[in-house]
All heavy atoms as a GROMACS GRO file, in nm:
protein
  559
    1MET      N    1   0.919  -1.124   0.527
    1MET     CA    2   0.918  -0.973   0.551
    1MET      C    3   0.791  -0.946   0.633
    1MET      O    4   0.691  -1.006   0.616
    1MET     CB    5   0.914  -0.905   0.421
    1MET     CG    6   0.911  -0.755   0.433
    1MET     SD    7   0.927  -0.662   0.273
    1MET     CE    8   1.087  -0.712   0.217
    2ASN      N    9   0.805  -0.855   0.722
    2ASN     CA   10   0.686  -0.810   0.798
    2ASN      C   11   0.672  -0.658   0.786
    2ASN      O   12   0.748  -0.590   0.713
    2ASN     CB   13   0.708  -0.844   0.949
    2ASN     CG   14   0.822  -0.777   1.017
    2ASN    OD1   15   0.857  -0.661   0.981
    2ASN    ND2   16   0.894  -0.850   1.102
    3TRP      N   17   0.560  -0.611   0.836
    3TRP     CA   18   0.527  -0.467   0.809
    3TRP      C   19   0.630  -0.369   0.868
    3TRP      O   20   0.652  -0.258   0.813
    3TRP     CB   21   0.384  -0.431   0.853
    3TRP     CG   22   0.290  -0.467   0.748
    3TRP    CD1   23   0.208  -0.577   0.738
    3TRP    CD2   24   0.268  -0.393   0.624
    3TRP    NE1   25   0.136  -0.588   0.627
    3TRP    CE2   26   0.166  -0.469   0.549
    3TRP    CE3   27   0.314  -0.279   0.572
    3TRP    CZ2   28   0.124  -0.427   0.428
    3TRP    CZ3   29   0.260  -0.235   0.453
    3TRP    CH2   30   0.173  -0.307   0.378
    4ASP      N   31   0.694  -0.406   0.980
    4ASP     CA   32   0.799  -0.329   1.034
    4ASP      C   33   0.914  -0.305   0.939
    4ASP      O   34   0.969  -0.197   0.918
    4ASP     CB   35   0.852  -0.384   1.165
    4ASP     CG   36   0.760  -0.379   1.283
    4ASP    OD1   37   0.666  -0.290   1.275
    4ASP    OD2   38   0.762  -0.466   1.366
    5GLN      N   39   0.941  -0.416   0.860
    5GLN     CA   40   1.042  -0.404   0.751
    5GLN      C   41   1.004  -0.316   0.639
    5GLN      O   42   1.089  -0.243   0.589
    5GLN     CB   43   1.090  -0.542   0.711
    5GLN     CG   44   1.162  -0.633   0.822
    5GLN     CD   45   1.168  -0.774   0.769
    5GLN    OE1   46   1.081  -0.836   0.722
    5GLN    NE2   47   1.290  -0.833   0.795
    6ILE      N   48   0.878  -0.331   0.605
    6ILE     CA   49   0.825  -0.243   0.499
    6ILE      C   50   0.843  -0.099   0.536
    6ILE      O   51   0.878  -0.013   0.456
    6ILE     CB   52   0.681  -0.288   0.462
    6ILE    CG1   53   0.689  -0.423   0.386
    6ILE    CG2   54   0.620  -0.178   0.375
    6ILE    CD1   55   0.550  -0.476   0.363
    7GLU      N   56   0.796  -0.067   0.654
    7GLU     CA   57   0.807   0.070   0.705
    7GLU      C   58   0.957   0.119   0.705
    7GLU      O   59   0.979   0.229   0.657
    7GLU     CB   60   0.747   0.083   0.847
    7GLU     CG   61   0.602   0.070   0.851
    7GLU     CD   62   0.550   0.106   0.989
    7GLU    OE1   63   0.590   0.206   1.057
    7GLU    OE2   64   0.469   0.024   1.047
    8GLY      N   65   1.042   0.033   0.741
    8GLY     CA   66   1.183   0.069   0.744
    8GLY      C   67   1.244   0.087   0.602
    8GLY      O   68   1.342   0.167   0.589
    9ARG      N   69   1.186   0.019   0.515
    9ARG     CA   70   1.242   0.018   0.375
    9ARG      C   71   1.144   0.092   0.281
    9ARG      O   72   1.136   0.056   0.162
    9ARG     CB   73   1.267  -0.121   0.325
    9ARG     CG   74   1.373  -0.194   0.408
    9ARG     CD   75   1.394  -0.336   0.359
    9ARG     NE   76   1.388  -0.339   0.214
    9ARG     CZ   77   1.379  -0.457   0.149
    9ARG    NH1   78   1.366  -0.574   0.212
    9ARG    NH2   79   1.376  -0.460   0.020
   10TRP      N   80   1.060   0.175   0.336
   10TRP     CA   81   0.953   0.239   0.252
   10TRP      C   82   1.002   0.300   0.124
   10TRP      O   83   0.939   0.285   0.019
   10TRP     CB   84   0.870   0.336   0.342
   10TRP     CG   85   0.756   0.390   0.262
   10TRP    CD1   86   0.731   0.515   0.223
   10TRP    CD2   87   0.645   0.310   0.202
   10TRP    NE1   88   0.616   0.527   0.150
   10TRP    CE2   89   0.559   0.398   0.138
   10TRP    CE3   90   0.616   0.171   0.215
   10TRP    CZ2   91   0.445   0.359   0.084
   10TRP    CZ3   92   0.497   0.140   0.145
   10TRP    CH2   93   0.414   0.221   0.085
   11LYS      N   94   1.116   0.367   0.124
   11LYS     CA   95   1.162   0.430   0.002
   11LYS      C   96   1.178   0.327  -0.107
   11LYS      O   97   1.150   0.353  -0.220
   11LYS     CB   98   1.284   0.511   0.028
   11LYS     CG   99   1.255   0.636   0.114
   11LYS     CD  100   1.380   0.726   0.122
   11LYS     CE  101   1.351   0.833   0.220
   11LYS     NZ  102   1.340   0.964   0.164
   12GLN      N  103   1.237   0.210  -0.070
   12GLN     CA  104   1.249   0.106  -0.174
   12GLN      C  105   1.116   0.047  -0.211
   12GLN      O  106   1.105  -0.004  -0.326
   12GLN     CB  107   1.346  -0.011  -0.117
   12GLN     CG  108   1.486   0.037  -0.101
   12GLN     CD  109   1.512   0.078   0.048
   12GLN    OE1  110   1.419   0.095   0.126
   12GLN    NE2  111   1.644   0.089   0.082
   13MET      N  112   1.023   0.036  -0.121
   13MET     CA  113   0.892  -0.034  -0.143
   13MET      C  114   0.799   0.049  -0.236
   13MET      O  115   0.711  -0.003  -0.281
   13MET     CB  116   0.829  -0.073  -0.014
   13MET     CG  117   0.912  -0.164   0.076
   13MET     SD  118   0.961  -0.318  -0.009
   13MET     CE  119   0.800  -0.392  -0.036
   14ARG      N  120   0.828   0.182  -0.232
   14ARG     CA  121   0.733   0.269  -0.298
   14ARG      C  122   0.704   0.226  -0.450
   14ARG      O  123   0.601   0.231  -0.503
   14ARG     CB  124   0.788   0.409  -0.303
   14ARG     CG  125   0.783   0.482  -0.171
   14ARG     CD  126   0.858   0.614  -0.167
   14ARG     NE  127   0.798   0.703  -0.263
   14ARG     CZ  128   0.733   0.814  -0.225
   14ARG    NH1  129   0.718   0.845  -0.096
   14ARG    NH2  130   0.686   0.895  -0.317
   15GLY      N  131   0.824   0.188  -0.516
   15GLY     CA  132   0.810   0.135  -0.659
   15GLY      C  133   0.718   0.014  -0.658
   15GLY      O  134   0.637   0.008  -0.763
   16HIS      N  135   0.728  -0.070  -0.578
   16HIS     CA  136   0.643  -0.195  -0.584
   16HIS      C  137   0.495  -0.157  -0.558
   16HIS      O  138   0.408  -0.208  -0.626
   16HIS     CB  139   0.679  -0.289  -0.463
   16HIS     CG  140   0.815  -0.355  -0.476
   16HIS    ND1  141   0.839  -0.465  -0.565
   16HIS    CD2  142   0.934  -0.321  -0.415
   16HIS    CE1  143   0.970  -0.488  -0.552
   16HIS    NE2  144   1.031  -0.410  -0.468
   17VAL      N  145   0.477  -0.066  -0.475
   17VAL     CA  146   0.336  -0.019  -0.446
   17VAL      C  147   0.284   0.057  -0.565
   17VAL      O  148   0.168   0.033  -0.604
   17VAL     CB  149   0.333   0.077  -0.319
   17VAL    CG1  150   0.192   0.136  -0.304
   17VAL    CG2  151   0.373  -0.006  -0.197
   18LYS      N  152   0.360   0.140  -0.628
   18LYS     CA  153   0.326   0.219  -0.739
   18LYS      C  154   0.280   0.123  -0.860
   18LYS      O  155   0.192   0.145  -0.935
   18LYS     CB  156   0.429   0.313  -0.782
   18LYS     CG  157   0.391   0.418  -0.883
   18LYS     CD  158   0.304   0.524  -0.818
   18LYS     CE  159   0.293   0.641  -0.912
   18LYS     NZ  160   0.194   0.736  -0.872
   19ARG      N  161   0.364   0.015  -0.879
   19ARG     CA  162   0.332  -0.083  -0.987
   19ARG      C  163   0.201  -0.151  -0.964
   19ARG      O  164   0.128  -0.187  -1.049
   19ARG     CB  165   0.450  -0.180  -0.998
   19ARG     CG  166   0.564  -0.130  -1.085
   19ARG     CD  167   0.664  -0.238  -1.109
   19ARG     NE  168   0.723  -0.297  -0.994
   19ARG     CZ  169   0.833  -0.249  -0.932
   19ARG    NH1  170   0.885  -0.131  -0.978
   19ARG    NH2  171   0.888  -0.305  -0.832
   20GLU      N  172   0.176  -0.182  -0.827
   20GLU     CA  173   0.050  -0.256  -0.800
   20GLU      C  174  -0.071  -0.160  -0.807
   20GLU      O  175  -0.178  -0.208  -0.852
   20GLU     CB  176   0.071  -0.314  -0.658
   20GLU     CG  177  -0.044  -0.400  -0.614
   20GLU     CD  178  -0.041  -0.539  -0.680
   20GLU    OE1  179   0.068  -0.578  -0.735
   20GLU    OE2  180  -0.144  -0.606  -0.686
   21TRP      N  181  -0.058  -0.035  -0.752
   21TRP     CA  182  -0.166   0.057  -0.744
   21TRP      C  183  -0.129   0.182  -0.813
   21TRP      O  184  -0.098   0.282  -0.745
   21TRP     CB  185  -0.219   0.073  -0.609
   21TRP     CG  186  -0.270  -0.052  -0.540
   21TRP    CD1  187  -0.386  -0.107  -0.565
   21TRP    CD2  188  -0.205  -0.136  -0.447
   21TRP    NE1  189  -0.395  -0.219  -0.489
   21TRP    CE2  190  -0.284  -0.235  -0.412
   21TRP    CE3  191  -0.068  -0.123  -0.381
   21TRP    CZ2  192  -0.249  -0.337  -0.327
   21TRP    CZ3  193  -0.037  -0.223  -0.292
   21TRP    CH2  194  -0.130  -0.326  -0.261
   22GLY      N  195  -0.136   0.191  -0.941
   22GLY     CA  196  -0.088   0.300  -1.019
   22GLY      C  197  -0.163   0.434  -1.001
   22GLY      O  198  -0.111   0.537  -1.029
   23ARG      N  199  -0.277   0.426  -0.938
   23ARG     CA  200  -0.356   0.542  -0.920
   23ARG      C  201  -0.310   0.621  -0.795
   23ARG      O  202  -0.345   0.737  -0.780
   23ARG     CB  203  -0.505   0.512  -0.896
   23ARG     CG  204  -0.578   0.461  -1.026
   23ARG     CD  205  -0.719   0.436  -1.001
   23ARG     NE  206  -0.779   0.366  -1.108
   23ARG     CZ  207  -0.907   0.316  -1.107
   23ARG    NH1  208  -0.980   0.325  -1.000
   23ARG    NH2  209  -0.950   0.257  -1.216
   24LEU      N  210  -0.230   0.563  -0.710
   24LEU     CA  211  -0.176   0.620  -0.598
   24LEU      C  212  -0.072   0.730  -0.645
   24LEU      O  213   0.020   0.693  -0.719
   24LEU     CB  214  -0.120   0.528  -0.500
   24LEU     CG  215  -0.219   0.430  -0.441
   24LEU    CD1  216  -0.147   0.347  -0.334
   24LEU    CD2  217  -0.332   0.502  -0.369
   25THR      N  218  -0.075   0.846  -0.592
   25THR     CA  219   0.010   0.946  -0.633
   25THR      C  220   0.136   0.946  -0.539
   25THR      O  221   0.143   0.885  -0.437
   25THR     CB  222  -0.050   1.088  -0.615
   25THR    OG1  223  -0.079   1.120  -0.478
   25THR    CG2  224  -0.185   1.096  -0.695
   26ASP      N  225   0.244   1.020  -0.578
   26ASP     CA  226   0.352   1.034  -0.492
   26ASP      C  227   0.320   1.101  -0.358
   26ASP      O  228   0.379   1.052  -0.249
   26ASP     CB  229   0.472   1.122  -0.564
   26ASP     CG  230   0.531   1.054  -0.682
   26ASP    OD1  231   0.531   0.926  -0.679
   26ASP    OD2  232   0.578   1.122  -0.771
   27ASP      N  233   0.227   1.188  -0.355
   27ASP     CA  234   0.183   1.249  -0.231
   27ASP      C  235   0.118   1.138  -0.143
   27ASP      O  236   0.134   1.134  -0.023
   27ASP     CB  237   0.081   1.362  -0.251
   27ASP     CG  238   0.150   1.487  -0.306
   27ASP    OD1  239   0.274   1.499  -0.291
   27ASP    OD2  240   0.080   1.571  -0.361
   28ASP      N  241   0.035   1.050  -0.206
   28ASP     CA  242  -0.022   0.941  -0.131
   28ASP      C  243   0.088   0.851  -0.071
   28ASP      O  244   0.078   0.811   0.048
   28ASP     CB  245  -0.104   0.852  -0.224
   28ASP     CG  246  -0.234   0.919  -0.270
   28ASP    OD1  247  -0.287   1.016  -0.204
   28ASP    OD2  248  -0.286   0.877  -0.379
   29LEU      N  249   0.178   0.818  -0.153
   29LEU     CA  250   0.292   0.738  -0.097
   29LEU      C  251   0.369   0.802   0.009
   29LEU      O  252   0.410   0.733   0.111
   29LEU     CB  253   0.389   0.697  -0.219
   29LEU     CG  254   0.322   0.618  -0.332
   29LEU    CD1  255   0.422   0.596  -0.443
   29LEU    CD2  256   0.268   0.492  -0.272
   30ASP      N  257   0.391   0.936   0.006
   30ASP     CA  258   0.451   1.003   0.113
   30ASP      C  259   0.368   0.998   0.241
   30ASP      O  260   0.417   0.976   0.348
   30ASP     CB  261   0.469   1.158   0.085
   30ASP     CG  262   0.572   1.181  -0.023
   30ASP    OD1  263   0.666   1.089  -0.047
   30ASP    OD2  264   0.574   1.291  -0.083
   31GLU      N  265   0.229   1.005   0.227
   31GLU     CA  266   0.148   1.000   0.342
   31GLU      C  267   0.146   0.859   0.403
   31GLU      O  268   0.135   0.849   0.530
   31GLU     CB  269   0.003   1.034   0.290
   31GLU     CG  270  -0.102   1.026   0.406
   31GLU     CD  271  -0.233   1.062   0.362
   31GLU    OE1  272  -0.255   1.136   0.253
   31GLU    OE2  273  -0.337   1.021   0.419
   32ILE      N  274   0.148   0.757   0.323
   32ILE     CA  275   0.145   0.623   0.378
   32ILE      C  276   0.255   0.590   0.471
   32ILE      O  277   0.240   0.522   0.573
   32ILE     CB  278   0.144   0.523   0.254
   32ILE    CG1  279   0.014   0.532   0.179
   32ILE    CG2  280   0.150   0.371   0.303
   32ILE    CD1  281   0.009   0.460   0.049
   33GLU      N  282   0.381   0.628   0.430
   33GLU     CA  283   0.500   0.601   0.513
   33GLU      C  284   0.515   0.453   0.552
   33GLU      O  285   0.569   0.428   0.667
   33GLU     CB  286   0.499   0.700   0.640
   33GLU     CG  287   0.507   0.838   0.604
   33GLU     CD  288   0.495   0.926   0.728
   33GLU    OE1  289   0.425   0.881   0.824
   33GLU    OE2  290   0.552   1.032   0.727
   34GLY      N  291   0.472   0.365   0.477
   34GLY     CA  292   0.482   0.224   0.503
   34GLY      C  293   0.381   0.160   0.599
   34GLY      O  294   0.401   0.050   0.641
   35GLN      N  295   0.286   0.241   0.636
   35GLN     CA  296   0.179   0.195   0.733
   35GLN      C  297   0.070   0.122   0.663
   35GLN      O  298   0.008   0.177   0.575
   35GLN     CB  299   0.128   0.315   0.817
   35GLN     CG  300   0.236   0.382   0.900
   35GLN     CD  301   0.181   0.501   0.970
   35GLN    OE1  302   0.070   0.499   1.020
   35GLN    NE2  303   0.266   0.604   0.978
   36GLN      N  304   0.045  -0.002   0.704
   36GLN     CA  305  -0.053  -0.085   0.634
   36GLN      C  306  -0.190  -0.024   0.634
   36GLN      O  307  -0.262  -0.030   0.529
   36GLN     CB  308  -0.058  -0.221   0.706
   36GLN     CG  309  -0.153  -0.319   0.640
   36GLN     CD  310  -0.147  -0.450   0.709
   36GLN    OE1  311  -0.091  -0.473   0.819
   36GLN    NE2  312  -0.215  -0.545   0.654
   37GLU      N  313  -0.236   0.030   0.743
   37GLU     CA  314  -0.376   0.082   0.749
   37GLU      C  315  -0.391   0.203   0.651
   37GLU      O  316  -0.493   0.218   0.591
   37GLU     CB  317  -0.412   0.123   0.892
   37GLU     CG  318  -0.443   0.002   0.981
   37GLU     CD  319  -0.554  -0.089   0.925
   37GLU    OE1  320  -0.664  -0.036   0.880
   37GLU    OE2  321  -0.531  -0.208   0.912
   38LYS      N  322  -0.282   0.283   0.649
   38LYS     CA  323  -0.291   0.396   0.556
   38LYS      C  324  -0.295   0.354   0.408
   38LYS      O  325  -0.376   0.410   0.329
   38LYS     CB  326  -0.173   0.499   0.581
   38LYS     CG  327  -0.184   0.582   0.709
   38LYS     CD  328  -0.076   0.676   0.709
   38LYS     CE  329  -0.086   0.763   0.826
   38LYS     NZ  330   0.019   0.865   0.848
   39LEU      N  331  -0.220   0.250   0.375
   39LEU     CA  332  -0.219   0.189   0.241
   39LEU      C  333  -0.361   0.138   0.213
   39LEU      O  334  -0.409   0.170   0.102
   39LEU     CB  335  -0.112   0.084   0.233
   39LEU     CG  336  -0.110   0.010   0.093
   39LEU    CD1  337  -0.087   0.114  -0.025
   39LEU    CD2  338   0.000  -0.094   0.089
   40VAL      N  339  -0.415   0.068   0.303
   40VAL     CA  340  -0.552   0.011   0.281
   40VAL      C  341  -0.653   0.122   0.251
   40VAL      O  342  -0.725   0.118   0.157
   40VAL     CB  343  -0.596  -0.081   0.393
   40VAL    CG1  344  -0.747  -0.122   0.382
   40VAL    CG2  345  -0.510  -0.206   0.405
   41GLY      N  346  -0.642   0.227   0.331
   41GLY     CA  347  -0.742   0.337   0.322
   41GLY      C  348  -0.727   0.411   0.186
   41GLY      O  349  -0.827   0.438   0.128
   42LEU      N  350  -0.602   0.434   0.143
   42LEU     CA  351  -0.587   0.498   0.017
   42LEU      C  352  -0.615   0.419  -0.101
   42LEU      O  353  -0.660   0.468  -0.202
   42LEU     CB  354  -0.441   0.564   0.011
   42LEU     CG  355  -0.417   0.677   0.108
   42LEU    CD1  356  -0.272   0.718   0.104
   42LEU    CD2  357  -0.506   0.795   0.059
   43VAL      N  358  -0.587   0.286  -0.093
   43VAL     CA  359  -0.632   0.196  -0.200
   43VAL      C  360  -0.788   0.192  -0.218
   43VAL      O  361  -0.844   0.199  -0.321
   43VAL     CB  362  -0.582   0.056  -0.179
   43VAL    CG1  363  -0.653  -0.049  -0.271
   43VAL    CG2  364  -0.432   0.048  -0.200
   44GLN      N  365  -0.852   0.199  -0.094
   44GLN     CA  366  -1.000   0.201  -0.090
   44GLN      C  367  -1.046   0.322  -0.154
   44GLN      O  368  -1.144   0.317  -0.237
   44GLN     CB  369  -1.044   0.192   0.055
   44GLN     CG  370  -1.190   0.200   0.067
   44GLN     CD  371  -1.236   0.200   0.216
   44GLN    OE1  372  -1.157   0.223   0.306
   44GLN    NE2  373  -1.367   0.191   0.238
   45GLU      N  374  -0.991   0.443  -0.126
   45GLU     CA  375  -1.036   0.567  -0.186
   45GLU      C  376  -1.009   0.571  -0.337
   45GLU      O  377  -1.088   0.613  -0.415
   45GLU     CB  378  -0.965   0.676  -0.113
   45GLU     CG  379  -1.011   0.710   0.030
   45GLU     CD  380  -0.936   0.822   0.093
   45GLU    OE1  381  -0.881   0.910   0.018
   45GLU    OE2  382  -0.926   0.826   0.216
   46ALA      N  383  -0.880   0.539  -0.372
   46ALA     CA  384  -0.841   0.553  -0.504
   46ALA      C  385  -0.913   0.468  -0.605
   46ALA      O  386  -0.944   0.504  -0.722
   46ALA     CB  387  -0.687   0.532  -0.522
   47TYR      N  388  -0.953   0.346  -0.556
   47TYR     CA  389  -1.015   0.249  -0.644
   47TYR      C  390  -1.163   0.230  -0.621
   47TYR      O  391  -1.224   0.153  -0.688
   47TYR     CB  392  -0.946   0.117  -0.633
   47TYR     CG  393  -0.803   0.123  -0.708
   47TYR    CD1  394  -0.691   0.160  -0.637
   47TYR    CD2  395  -0.788   0.093  -0.844
   47TYR    CE1  396  -0.568   0.179  -0.696
   47TYR    CE2  397  -0.673   0.106  -0.899
   47TYR     CZ  398  -0.552   0.149  -0.834
   47TYR     OH  399  -0.441   0.164  -0.894
   48GLY      N  400  -1.215   0.301  -0.520
   48GLY     CA  401  -1.358   0.291  -0.489
   48GLY      C  402  -1.404   0.158  -0.458
   48GLY      O  403  -1.517   0.103  -0.502
   49VAL      N  404  -1.330   0.084  -0.381
   49VAL     CA  405  -1.369  -0.049  -0.334
   49VAL      C  406  -1.399  -0.051  -0.185
   49VAL      O  407  -1.361   0.043  -0.112
   49VAL     CB  408  -1.255  -0.159  -0.363
   49VAL    CG1  409  -1.231  -0.170  -0.503
   49VAL    CG2  410  -1.126  -0.119  -0.288
   50GLU      N  411  -1.465  -0.153  -0.144
   50GLU     CA  412  -1.500  -0.166   0.004
   50GLU      C  413  -1.364  -0.187   0.086
   50GLU      O  414  -1.268  -0.233   0.032
   50GLU     CB  415  -1.590  -0.286   0.026
   50GLU     CG  416  -1.724  -0.271  -0.042
   50GLU     CD  417  -1.810  -0.171   0.026
   50GLU    OE1  418  -1.795  -0.153   0.153
   50GLU    OE2  419  -1.887  -0.102  -0.040
   51ARG      N  420  -1.370  -0.156   0.211
   51ARG     CA  421  -1.259  -0.168   0.296
   51ARG      C  422  -1.201  -0.312   0.294
   51ARG      O  423  -1.083  -0.329   0.293
   51ARG     CB  424  -1.291  -0.129   0.435
   51ARG     CG  425  -1.186  -0.132   0.533
   51ARG     CD  426  -1.114  -0.007   0.540
   51ARG     NE  427  -1.007  -0.008   0.643
   51ARG     CZ  428  -0.917   0.079   0.653
   51ARG    NH1  429  -0.915   0.184   0.556
   51ARG    NH2  430  -0.814   0.081   0.740
   52GLU      N  431  -1.294  -0.408   0.299
   52GLU     CA  432  -1.250  -0.546   0.299
   52GLU      C  433  -1.179  -0.584   0.177
   52GLU      O  434  -1.080  -0.655   0.177
   52GLU     CB  435  -1.373  -0.640   0.321
   52GLU     CG  436  -1.443  -0.624   0.455
   52GLU     CD  437  -1.535  -0.510   0.462
   52GLU    OE1  438  -1.575  -0.457   0.357
   52GLU    OE2  439  -1.567  -0.460   0.571
   53GLU      N  440  -1.215  -0.538   0.061
   53GLU     CA  441  -1.152  -0.560  -0.067
   53GLU      C  442  -1.019  -0.500  -0.067
   53GLU      O  443  -0.920  -0.553  -0.117
   53GLU     CB  444  -1.239  -0.517  -0.186
   53GLU     CG  445  -1.169  -0.521  -0.325
   53GLU     CD  446  -1.139  -0.664  -0.365
   53GLU    OE1  447  -1.176  -0.759  -0.308
   53GLU    OE2  448  -1.038  -0.671  -0.451
   54ALA      N  449  -1.011  -0.375  -0.024
   54ALA     CA  450  -0.881  -0.304  -0.020
   54ALA      C  451  -0.785  -0.383   0.073
   54ALA      O  452  -0.668  -0.402   0.043
   54ALA     CB  453  -0.895  -0.165   0.022
   55ASP      N  454  -0.829  -0.426   0.183
   55ASP     CA  455  -0.746  -0.501   0.281
   55ASP      C  456  -0.698  -0.636   0.216
   55ASP      O  457  -0.586  -0.675   0.232
   55ASP     CB  458  -0.826  -0.530   0.407
   55ASP     CG  459  -0.753  -0.594   0.512
   55ASP    OD1  460  -0.643  -0.542   0.550
   55ASP    OD2  461  -0.784  -0.704   0.562
   56ARG      N  462  -0.787  -0.702   0.146
   56ARG     CA  463  -0.757  -0.823   0.075
   56ARG      C  464  -0.646  -0.806  -0.033
   56ARG      O  465  -0.549  -0.876  -0.036
   56ARG     CB  466  -0.880  -0.887   0.006
   56ARG     CG  467  -0.854  -1.020  -0.056
   56ARG     CD  468  -0.970  -1.069  -0.143
   56ARG     NE  469  -0.987  -0.984  -0.262
   56ARG     CZ  470  -0.898  -0.978  -0.365
   56ARG    NH1  471  -0.802  -1.065  -0.373
   56ARG    NH2  472  -0.930  -0.901  -0.467
   57GLN      N  473  -0.662  -0.693  -0.107
   57GLN     CA  474  -0.563  -0.663  -0.208
   57GLN      C  475  -0.424  -0.640  -0.144
   57GLN      O  476  -0.320  -0.686  -0.198
   57GLN     CB  477  -0.601  -0.540  -0.288
   57GLN     CG  478  -0.721  -0.568  -0.383
   57GLN     CD  479  -0.750  -0.439  -0.461
   57GLN    OE1  480  -0.670  -0.350  -0.482
   57GLN    NE2  481  -0.876  -0.437  -0.512
   58VAL      N  482  -0.426  -0.564  -0.035
   58VAL     CA  483  -0.301  -0.530   0.034
   58VAL      C  484  -0.237  -0.659   0.092
   58VAL      O  485  -0.118  -0.683   0.084
   58VAL     CB  486  -0.309  -0.422   0.145
   58VAL    CG1  487  -0.191  -0.398   0.231
   58VAL    CG2  488  -0.351  -0.291   0.074
   59ARG      N  489  -0.317  -0.741   0.157
   59ARG     CA  490  -0.263  -0.864   0.211
   59ARG      C  491  -0.207  -0.956   0.096
   59ARG      O  492  -0.102  -1.021   0.110
   59ARG     CB  493  -0.377  -0.946   0.282
   59ARG     CG  494  -0.392  -0.888   0.427
   59ARG     CD  495  -0.492  -0.965   0.516
   59ARG     NE  496  -0.627  -0.927   0.472
   59ARG     CZ  497  -0.710  -1.020   0.414
   59ARG    NH1  498  -0.674  -1.147   0.392
   59ARG    NH2  499  -0.834  -0.977   0.387
   60ASN      N  500  -0.274  -0.965  -0.016
   60ASN     CA  501  -0.226  -1.053  -0.128
   60ASN      C  502  -0.089  -0.997  -0.178
   60ASN      O  503  -0.004  -1.071  -0.212
   60ASN     CB  504  -0.339  -1.053  -0.238
   60ASN     CG  505  -0.456  -1.149  -0.209
   60ASN    OD1  506  -0.451  -1.227  -0.117
   60ASN    ND2  507  -0.561  -1.126  -0.284
   61TRP      N  508  -0.090  -0.862  -0.196
   61TRP     CA  509   0.040  -0.800  -0.242
   61TRP      C  510   0.152  -0.834  -0.140
   61TRP      O  511   0.267  -0.875  -0.187
   61TRP     CB  512   0.014  -0.649  -0.245
   61TRP     CG  513   0.136  -0.561  -0.267
   61TRP    CD1  514   0.222  -0.562  -0.388
   61TRP    CD2  515   0.221  -0.499  -0.173
   61TRP    NE1  516   0.329  -0.480  -0.368
   61TRP    CE2  517   0.330  -0.447  -0.238
   61TRP    CE3  518   0.201  -0.471  -0.034
   61TRP    CZ2  519   0.425  -0.368  -0.169
   61TRP    CZ3  520   0.291  -0.396   0.029
   61TRP    CH2  521   0.401  -0.340  -0.041
   62PHE      N  522   0.121  -0.816  -0.014
   62PHE     CA  523   0.224  -0.842   0.088
   62PHE      C  524   0.272  -0.987   0.082
   62PHE      O  525   0.390  -1.016   0.100
   62PHE     CB  526   0.163  -0.811   0.228
   62PHE     CG  527   0.253  -0.840   0.345
   62PHE    CD1  528   0.363  -0.755   0.374
   62PHE    CD2  529   0.239  -0.950   0.427
   62PHE    CE1  530   0.449  -0.784   0.479
   62PHE    CE2  531   0.328  -0.983   0.526
   62PHE     CZ  532   0.428  -0.897   0.554
   63ASP      N  533   0.174  -1.089   0.063
   63ASP     CA  534   0.212  -1.224   0.055
   63ASP      C  535   0.306  -1.256  -0.065
   63ASP      O  536   0.374  -1.354  -0.057
   63ASP     CB  537   0.087  -1.306   0.053
   63ASP     CG  538   0.012  -1.313   0.182
   63ASP    OD1  539   0.063  -1.272   0.287
   63ASP    OD2  540  -0.106  -1.352   0.180
   64ARG      N  541   0.293  -1.179  -0.167
   64ARG     CA  542   0.373  -1.202  -0.281
   64ARG      C  543   0.523  -1.137  -0.271
   64ARG      O  544   0.607  -1.171  -0.361
   64ARG     CB  545   0.308  -1.140  -0.411
   64ARG     CG  546   0.179  -1.214  -0.447
   64ARG     CD  547   0.134  -1.168  -0.589
   64ARG     NE  548   0.132  -1.026  -0.611
   64ARG     CZ  549   0.024  -0.945  -0.598
   64ARG    NH1  550  -0.081  -0.997  -0.554
   64ARG    NH2  551   0.038  -0.826  -0.615
   65LEU      N  552   0.542  -1.060  -0.179
   65LEU     CA  553   0.670  -1.003  -0.159
   65LEU      C  554   0.776  -1.108  -0.124
   65LEU      O  555   0.757  -1.203  -0.062
   65LEU     CB  556   0.674  -0.891  -0.047
   65LEU     CG  557   0.591  -0.767  -0.076
   65LEU    CD1  558   0.590  -0.674   0.036
   65LEU    CD2  559   0.647  -0.696  -0.204
   0.00000   0.00000   0.00000
């Protein structure tokens, strides 16, 4: 799977994202729209981690899909 596929299937992927990062709200998920950089930014904000850590978390999640 690649990020283009995630963007195309965002409605189905929302549940996976919500299970991984429960602090993200439905409004956050609407804003992300499957875009990797937006997901990284919102994970960074919601969890108070550095950008590199948020990016690592998102990449690890993506690799497990």
